[in-house]
C-alpha positions, 0 to 999 in steps of 0.5 A: 628738804630733799624729796624723793619719789619711787613709782613701783608696779610690780609686787616684787619690787614693793617687797624689796622695801618692805621693812621701812614701807611696812612699819611707814604705813603701820603707823600712819594707815588710816585701815587695814586695806592699805597696810603693806600685805593687803596693798602687795596682794591687790597689785597682783590682784589687779595687774593685767591689760588695762591696769597698772599698780602704782605704789607712789612712795614719797621720801623727804630727806631719806624718810617716807612722807607718803605713800599713794596706792594706786591703779593706772587705767585706761577708759575710752583711751583717757588714762587716768589713775584711781585708789588701788582699793575699791571705795568699800575700802574707804581708800585713803592716801598715808600721809605723816601728818607733818607733811602732808601737803608736800608728799601730796603735792609730790604725788599729783605732780608725778601721776600728772606730770612725769606719768602723763595721765589726765586726771585723778578719779578718787573716793574719800571718806568725807571726813578723811584728814586727807582732803582738806589738804588735797584740795588746798593743793589743788587751788594753790596749784591751780588744779580743777578739783571736782567733788561729788556725794553719792548715795551708793558710795556711803557705808553704814556704821554702829557705834559700839557705845552701850551694851548689846542689850540695849543697842538689841532694844533700841532696834525695836520688837521686830528685830528680836521677833525676826530672829527667834523666828529664825532660830525657831525654823533652825530648831525645827531643821535639826542641830544647829550652832554658831562657831567663831574662828579667830585670828590664826590658829587652829584653822590654816588659812588654806583651810579657812579659805576652802571652808568660806568658799564652799559657802560662797559657791552655793550663794546666789552671789555665784550666780550673779557673778557668772551672769555679770561675767565678774569674778570675786577676789575679796575672800582671798584677799581678805584671808591671805593678807592679814595672815601675811601682815607682821605681828599680825595679832597685834596689828590686825585680827581676823574673825570669821562665824560660821553657822553649821546645821546638822553638820553643813555650813550654812553661812558665814561671816568674816570680819577685820578688826582694825585700830577700833573698828569691825569691818565686816568684809564678807558674808553669804549663806547657801542658797537653798537655805535662804527661807531660813534666814540663816544670812540674817542670823549670822549678821545677827551673831557677830554683830552681838558678839562684837558687842559683847566682846567690847574689843571694838568701837565701831562696826562698819559694814562697808556698804549702805546697801537697804539691808544694812539700813535695816539695823540701827546704823549711822550713815557715813558719807563718803565723796568722788574728787575728780581733778587734773586736766579740766579739758580732759575730764570734761572729754571723759565725762562726755565719753562716759555719757556717750558710752551708756547712751550707746549700751542702752540704744543696743539693748533698746535695739535687741542687740545686747550680748546676753538674751532677754532671759539672762539679761533677766536673770541678771536683773534679779541677781542685782536685786538680791545684790542690794537687799540681801544679807549677805 
């Protein structure tokens, strides 16, 4: 069997092979985040001086048998590979099950030997079908393989296997009281309504993006991003990629719920539906209305509608923050895998520990970059990040 590999670092080059790669990904992709349009858009968003996208395409006898969407990074002087998507998207290799071992052997060989990287750092669903095959390949090739569980990697999932009323009752009377409370508060404020923009009709992607970002820019997250020096391209990535997916309504559904109060948009929830799963990609609310519980309510309305529509088998929050646990969810585990050169793996770990120690020491000595006030604000924003419904 003739095996060929191609390493693609530019979305324009990827698009030259769109039809073939797109067809393979649609057949075997475990999630929407490794469909062609999502990979191509993310390659553009992730490309910078610190990291380089690298999509590895493996062919056997001129037929694709595996695709590895990766990004190459240099940390503390050591180059390694990670999945192009972040852990919240449950990234994975896309493999033809009949040739998964051959595809994985080839991918690892390309990363370690051809590209000369020290190791791979990969976040998987704990029950990923790729994981047993990856372990077997590493054992066969004598490649060190380390697996680590961490609660911050986990995510909450609601099985949609009952009626909405049964699920609501299972959450207890506290939830019902809380939601009635929110509705009463909204009634006192004025006229309010929930609206749904479904799929790709009735609102251009540009107009939808503007509506969502108008809420984002007035949310507590904007403060967090400014203090932390971070950017957030999830909204752009989700909306633009879902709109660019070929045969998108058949393959992938996109829904955005808006809560409007007295003519102003005050909260939203963005959901992608793919292969029976509803992914709650993003939610946010206008900070000035936080006292009304609008962020909580828009999630409630989203879950209720998904139950009543009976289009999905489960709802994936994608994270396991405390606010997620307040719903009746199942915890789904993810694991972090490190594999590659043993000496380099230990060296990378030691350098990461040293870097954390140095940063901690600088803060204790008052030499941190941010002032005490800024650090305090950032700490408070971080607390909001893990406890807020959006």
